C-alpha positions in Angstrom: -17.9 -5.1 26.0 -18.6 -3.3 22.7 -18.6 0.5 22.6 -22.0 2.2 22.2 -23.4 5.5 20.9 -26.8 7.1 20.8 -29.3 5.8 18.2 -30.7 9.3 17.6 -29.8 12.9 18.4 -31.2 14.6 21.5 -32.0 18.3 21.9 -31.9 19.8 25.4 -32.2 23.4 26.6 -32.2 24.9 30.0 -30.6 27.3 32.5 -27.0 27.0 33.7 -26.8 26.5 37.4 -24.0 29.0 38.0 -24.1 31.3 35.0 -27.9 31.6 34.9 -27.8 31.7 31.1 -30.1 29.8 28.8 -28.2 27.1 27.0 -29.1 24.8 24.1 -27.4 21.5 23.7 -27.6 18.6 21.2 -26.3 15.1 21.9 -25.3 13.4 18.6 -24.3 9.9 17.8 -20.5 9.6 17.2 -18.1 7.1 15.6 -16.4 4.4 17.7 -13.4 5.8 19.5 -14.6 9.4 19.6 -15.4 9.3 23.4 -17.4 12.1 24.9 -16.6 15.5 23.3 -18.2 18.9 23.7 -18.4 21.2 20.7 -18.7 24.9 21.5 -20.9 26.0 18.6 -20.8 29.6 19.7 -17.0 29.5 19.4 -16.9 28.2 15.8 -17.1 24.5 16.7 -14.1 24.1 19.0 -14.0 20.6 20.5 -13.2 19.9 24.1 -12.7 16.2 25.0 -14.4 15.2 28.3 -11.2 13.7 29.8 -9.5 14.0 33.2 -6.5 15.9 31.8 -8.8 18.6 30.4 -10.3 19.5 33.8 -9.4 23.1 34.6 -11.6 23.9 37.6 -13.3 21.9 40.3 -14.9 24.7 42.3 -18.5 23.6 43.1 -18.6 21.8 39.7 -16.3 20.1 37.2 -15.1 22.3 34.3 -13.2 21.1 31.3 -11.4 23.4 28.9 -8.7 24.2 26.4 -8.0 27.7 27.8 -9.5 30.3 30.1 -12.1 31.3 27.4 -12.8 27.9 26.0 -14.5 25.8 28.7 -17.6 23.8 29.5 -18.7 23.6 33.2 -21.1 21.6 35.3 -20.7 18.5 33.2 -20.9 15.9 36.0 -24.6 15.2 35.9 -24.6 14.5 32.2 -21.4 12.5 32.4 -22.9 10.3 35.1 -25.9 9.5 33.0 -23.8 8.7 30.0 -21.6 6.4 32.0 -24.4 4.6 33.8 -26.3 4.0 30.6 -23.1 2.8 28.9 -22.9 5.5 26.2 -19.2 5.7 25.1 -19.2 8.0 22.1 -21.2 11.3 21.8 -20.6 14.7 20.2 -22.3 17.3 22.4 -23.0 20.5 20.6 -23.5 23.3 23.1 -23.9 27.1 22.6 -22.5 28.3 25.9 -20.0 27.6 28.6 -22.2 25.5 31.0 -24.3 22.3 30.7 -28.0 23.0 31.6 -28.8 22.0 35.2 -32.4 20.9 34.4 -33.9 19.7 37.7 -30.5 19.4 39.4 -30.2 15.6 39.0 -29.4 13.1 36.2 -32.9 11.7 35.7 -33.8 14.1 32.8 -30.7 12.9 30.9 -31.5 9.2 31.8 -35.0 9.5 30.4 -33.9 11.2 27.2 -31.1 8.7 26.5 -33.5 5.8 27.1 -36.0 7.5 24.7 -33.2 7.8 22.1 -31.9 4.3 22.6 -28.3 3.2 22.1 -26.6 1.2 19.4 -23.5 -1.1 19.6 -20.4 -0.4 17.7 -17.6 -2.7 16.5 -14.8 -1.4 18.7 -14.2 -2.9 22.1 -14.4 -0.8 25.3 -11.6 0.1 27.5 -11.8 -1.3 31.0 -9.8 -0.4 34.1 -9.5 -3.5 36.4 -8.2 -2.4 39.7 -5.5 -4.8 41.0 -4.0 -2.7 43.8 -5.3 0.2 46.0 -5.0 3.8 45.0 -5.6 6.2 47.9 -5.7 10.0 48.1 -6.0 11.7 51.5 -6.3 15.4 52.3 -6.9 16.0 56.0 -10.2 14.4 57.0 -11.2 14.1 53.3 -10.2 11.1 51.2 -11.0 9.0 48.2 -9.6 5.5 47.3 -10.3 2.6 45.0 -9.7 -1.0 45.7 -9.9 -4.3 43.8 -13.5 -5.6 43.5 -15.6 -7.8 41.3 -17.6 -4.9 39.9 -17.9 -1.1 40.1 -19.2 0.2 43.4 -19.1 3.5 45.2 -19.2 3.8 49.0 -19.6 7.4 50.0 -19.7 9.2 53.4 -20.6 12.8 54.1 -20.8 14.9 57.3 -21.7 18.6 57.2 -22.3 18.9 60.9 -25.7 20.5 60.2 -28.8 19.7 62.2 -30.7 19.0 58.9 -27.8 17.2 57.3 -26.2 14.7 59.7 -23.6 12.1 58.7 -24.8 9.9 55.8 -23.2 6.9 54.2 -24.3 4.9 51.2 -22.8 2.1 49.1 -24.3 1.4 45.7 -23.2 -0.8 42.7 -22.9 1.4 39.6 -24.8 -0.1 36.8 -27.8 0.9 34.7 -30.5 -0.5 37.0 -29.0 0.6 40.3 -28.0 4.1 39.1 -31.4 4.7 37.5 -33.4 3.6 40.6 -31.2 4.7 43.5 -29.0 7.5 42.3 -30.3 9.4 39.2 -33.0 11.4 40.9 -30.8 12.8 43.6 -30.5 16.6 43.2 -27.7 19.0 43.9 -28.1 20.7 47.2 -26.9 23.8 49.1 -27.5 25.9 52.2 -29.7 29.0 52.2 -27.1 31.0 54.1 -24.5 30.4 51.4 -26.7 31.6 48.4 -25.8 35.3 48.7 -22.1 34.5 49.1 -22.1 32.3 46.0 -23.9 34.9 43.9 -21.5 37.6 44.9 -18.8 35.3 43.5 -20.7 35.0 40.2 -22.0 31.5 41.0 -25.4 29.9 41.5 -27.1 32.6 39.5 -29.4 30.0 37.9 -30.0 28.2 41.2 -33.6 27.9 42.5 -35.9 25.5 44.3 -36.7 24.0 40.8 -33.2 22.7 40.3 -31.6 22.3 43.8 -32.4 21.2 47.3 -32.0 24.2 49.6 -31.7 23.8 53.4 -32.0 26.5 56.0 -31.1 26.0 59.7 -34.2 23.9 60.4 -35.8 22.4 57.2 -35.7 21.6 53.5 -37.3 24.5 51.7 -38.4 22.6 48.6 -42.1 21.8 48.2 -42.4 18.0 48.5 -39.3 17.6 50.5 -36.6 15.1 49.5 -36.8 12.4 46.8 -34.8 10.0 48.9 -34.4 10.1 52.7 -30.6 10.3 52.2 -30.7 12.3 48.9 -27.6 14.3 49.8 -25.2 11.4 49.9 -26.8 9.9 46.8 -26.1 13.1 44.9 -22.5 12.9 46.0 -22.4 9.4 44.5 -23.9 10.8 41.3 -21.3 13.5 41.1 -18.5 10.9 41.7 -19.8 8.7 38.9 -19.7 11.7 36.6 -16.2 12.9 37.6 -14.7 9.4 37.3 -16.3 8.9 33.9 -13.6 11.3 32.7 -11.3 8.3 32.8 -12.7 7.4 29.4 -13.0 3.7 30.4 -15.3 1.4 32.3 -14.2 0.8 35.9 -14.0 -2.4 37.9 -13.2 -1.6 41.5 -14.7 -0.3 44.8 -14.5 3.4 45.4 -14.5 4.5 49.1 -14.9 8.2 49.5 -15.1 10.3 52.7 -16.2 14.0 52.3 -14.8 13.9 48.8 -15.6 16.5 46.2 -14.9 17.3 42.6 -11.2 18.1 43.3 -10.4 14.8 45.0 -12.5 12.9 42.5 -10.5 14.4 39.6 -7.2 13.5 41.4 -8.3 9.9 41.6 -9.4 10.0 38.0 -6.0 11.3 36.8 -4.2 8.7 38.9 -6.3 5.9 37.2 -5.6 7.3 33.7 -1.9 7.5 34.5 -1.4 4.1 36.3 -3.6 2.2 33.9 -2.3 3.9 30.7 -5.8 4.8 29.4 -5.6 5.9 25.8 -7.8 8.9 25.0 -6.6 9.8 21.4 -9.4 10.8 19.0 -10.6 7.6 17.2 -7.8 5.5 18.7 -9.2 4.0 21.9 -7.5 0.7 22.7 -8.8 -2.0 25.0 -6.7 -2.4 28.2 -6.6 -4.4 31.3 -5.0 -3.0 34.5 -1.6 -4.3 35.3 
């Protein structure tokens, strides 16, 4: 249970899903206790900790920030890869307000992190061990976490669409399972919503190269789906990334029904609060849930 960081720096560039801007990003090794921190190089090096309390927006993506003008959005795919590959400390230099979407999944980040390698550090990791249920319900949507022997996510979706019927998947969250069964699942959307999103200033960088797009009858992407139930697997991917903002390893079973970034963040904040997770810079203490 030692903390880990990258062995080498990684350079990544690509288009932001919602902004459509080209963004360059470098993932750098960081000292034990740093956590995951984004550094806005275009704003003079302002640092934004990737923690639950710094989430400022959950509309269609997770955005962290210090103010309205100092933010980084769409961090969930990168965060999910860092969590699953057990990378605890990284300084992420980024020259814009949104993480590159790449192919819409986490697999590019997984491959790059594996290429870099990781190295153990002396400090111990934090771990949240769930000892009693935490449940958040909003209408027909909910997310909860229960005591369990390991980290697992059980997710259900239902969009009432002829191409996207109810799907449910339960997957243990570890390096092997995530890489094989979750990491390649892409973000998705409906063709009829594209114009609406773009009128709102969103999805400007979206295309068939970085998202699964569905019309009334079929998947529009050449080659179809990567998994038969790719949609629910991507929801699990997002959930891993959102809950990674706890800043600790999790031991518990998450059960989510139609959850999204907003409910995911509410659960994450509840975990941080109830299990007293310490997120101070260079002062991360080992904990056990009480």
